[in-house]
N, C-alpha and C positions, 0 to 999 in steps of 0.2 A: 311226552311226558312232562315236560313244564308247563305245554296248557294245561296237562287237568289240574295242577296245583297251582297255576292262577286262576282257575274258574272255581274252583274249591274254596280260595283264600277270598273271593269275591263275595261268592255265596253267604259264606261264614260273614263277612262286617254286615251283609246286607239283611241276614236274619239278625244279627244282634242287633244291629239298631232298627230293625221293625218293632223289635220286641218292646209288650206293652211294658212302662217301667211303673216298676213296683213304687210310690212315692208313700214319706214320711214326712214327718216335722224334721228330722233329723238329717235326710238328705234334699231336704227340698230346695232349699237357694243352692245347691250342685248340681241337679236334672234339670228344674227348670226354670228357663234361658228362651228367652224371645218367646214367639207365638207356641201357645201349649195348648194340647186336647184333656181337660181332667176329667174320669168319671170315677163320682163317690160312690162306694157301692157297699152294700153287707154281706156275707155266705152263705144267713138264711133268706136272702131275697128269692124269689123267683124268677121275676123279671131280671134281675141279675144275671142269674147264671143263664136264663138263655137269651140274653142278648151278649155275653162274653167273646162265642163265635163270632160274632158278625165283628164286635169291638178289636179283634186281632186280625180279624181280615183288613181294618179299619188302619192298623197300625202298619201293616204289608203295602197298602194301598197310599200311604204319606213317606213312605219311608224315602225314598227318593225327593219329598220334599223338604220346607224348614221348619214344619209343624209337628210338634214334639206329639207325643201321646202318651197317657199315665193312667195310674187309676189307685186310686187311696181308699184301703178298709178303714170305714166308716166307726164298726164296732172295736176297732184297735184303736185308729188315728183319730181319736175325743178332740185331740185339741183343733187339731185342721178342719175338724166338722163345725167345731166351734166358732173361727173365724171364716167360714164360708157361709154358717148360720145354716147347715143341710137341718130339713126337714123332714125329707123321706128320700127314698135310692127305685133306682138310680138315678141322682142328680148328675149331667152335666156340664161344664164349663170350659167356653173358648178364651183363654188368654191371648188378646191382640199382640202384635210386632211389637206395640212397645213396651211388651211386660208389663203394663200398668192399669190396662184397660180391661173390664172382664165382661162377657157377655153368658148370660143361662142360655143355652142351646134347648129349647123346647118341641123342635120340628120332629120329623120323623124317623126313627131309628133303622136310617139303612145306609150301608155305607156310603151312595151314590149321593144322600142327600145331606149328611156330614162332611162329605168332602167339598159339595159345594159351598156350604158354608163356611169353611173356614178360608177358603179361597176367594172370600170376597162377599160372600152372602149376610154375614156377622153386619155388615156395613148397614143395612136397614133395621138393623135393633140398636135399643139406646143402651149404652152401657148400664151398668149398677150405680148409682149415684154412689158420689166422689165421697158423702158424710157417710153412709153407711154403708159400704161396701167393704170388701176386705184388703182393699187396697188403700182406703181413705181411712180418713181420722178414725171412727170408730176400731177399725179393721186392724191399723198401726198399731194400736195399744193392744189390738188380740194378739199381734203377731210377736209383739214386745215378751205381752205374760207367756205366749207358750216360746219362745225363745229362753226367758226367763227359766219357767219351768223345768226346761232342760237341763239347764247350768245347773242350777239348783241338785236334782236329780244326780247329776254327776261329782259337783262337792260331798252329795251325800256320802255317795258310794264309797267313796275315796275317805270320809271320815270315821264311816262308821265301822270298820274292822281294827281301829284303834281305841276309837271312844264308846264305842256300844251304840245300839241303836237310840235311848234315850238323849243322853249327851248329842250326839252328832244332832239328831235331829232339832235339840234347842238350840246348839251353836248356828246351825243352817236359817232356824226359824227368824232368831233373832237381827242376824245379817240381811235375811229378808226384808225384815221391816225397817230397818234402816235403810235399803237400797230403793226400797216401796212410795218411801216420802220425797227424795231425789228425785223419781221419775213423776212421780205426780206432778211433782212442782214443774220438768223438765217439758214435761207434755203438754202441759196447759200455755205454757210458754211458747210451743210450738204449733198449737191449736190457733193461738192471736196471732200469729205469724201468718200461717194461714188463710186466717178470715182476710186479713190483712189485706193480702195479695187478689183473692179473688174477686173484693171490693173494687182495690183496682183496675182487674183487669174488665 
């Protein structure tokens, strides 16, 4: 009896861990840690639908590794799609172990090929540029705008029942304009420092 319970519990843990994570702008930082495989898809995309069984099998295959597997609905998460400059579906990215380097997977869409890629094959490719990639200069600004947009929406939802739609919108908009002026100054300072460090290296 105890053996059956133990086997059931282990099976539950493995199946839960193997599940493809549904990623959003709100749970990204919580879910995506370390090396991670991310697929951007659209529900209407035929290639995406045909690829889904393979992607679920891939998640099970990688369940015992350190590589996480997730997917992003590009039609719902337009902010994340903008951060990653998505222009078509499906698009697969691999985030390296340093959680900072990003590679676009362009190989065959098979379990074996993708497992080989995340197991070290990605090292043959060049990661996306620091300046234009989602974890670089421009990307950092996009991430911040995405984060700020989420926070602004939360504040609006809190104020709207008490102040009404128009007044709550005006308050949030005015506060956002003041905040953005500080953001722009801070971002320019950060870019200057990053440029100086790259030149020194």
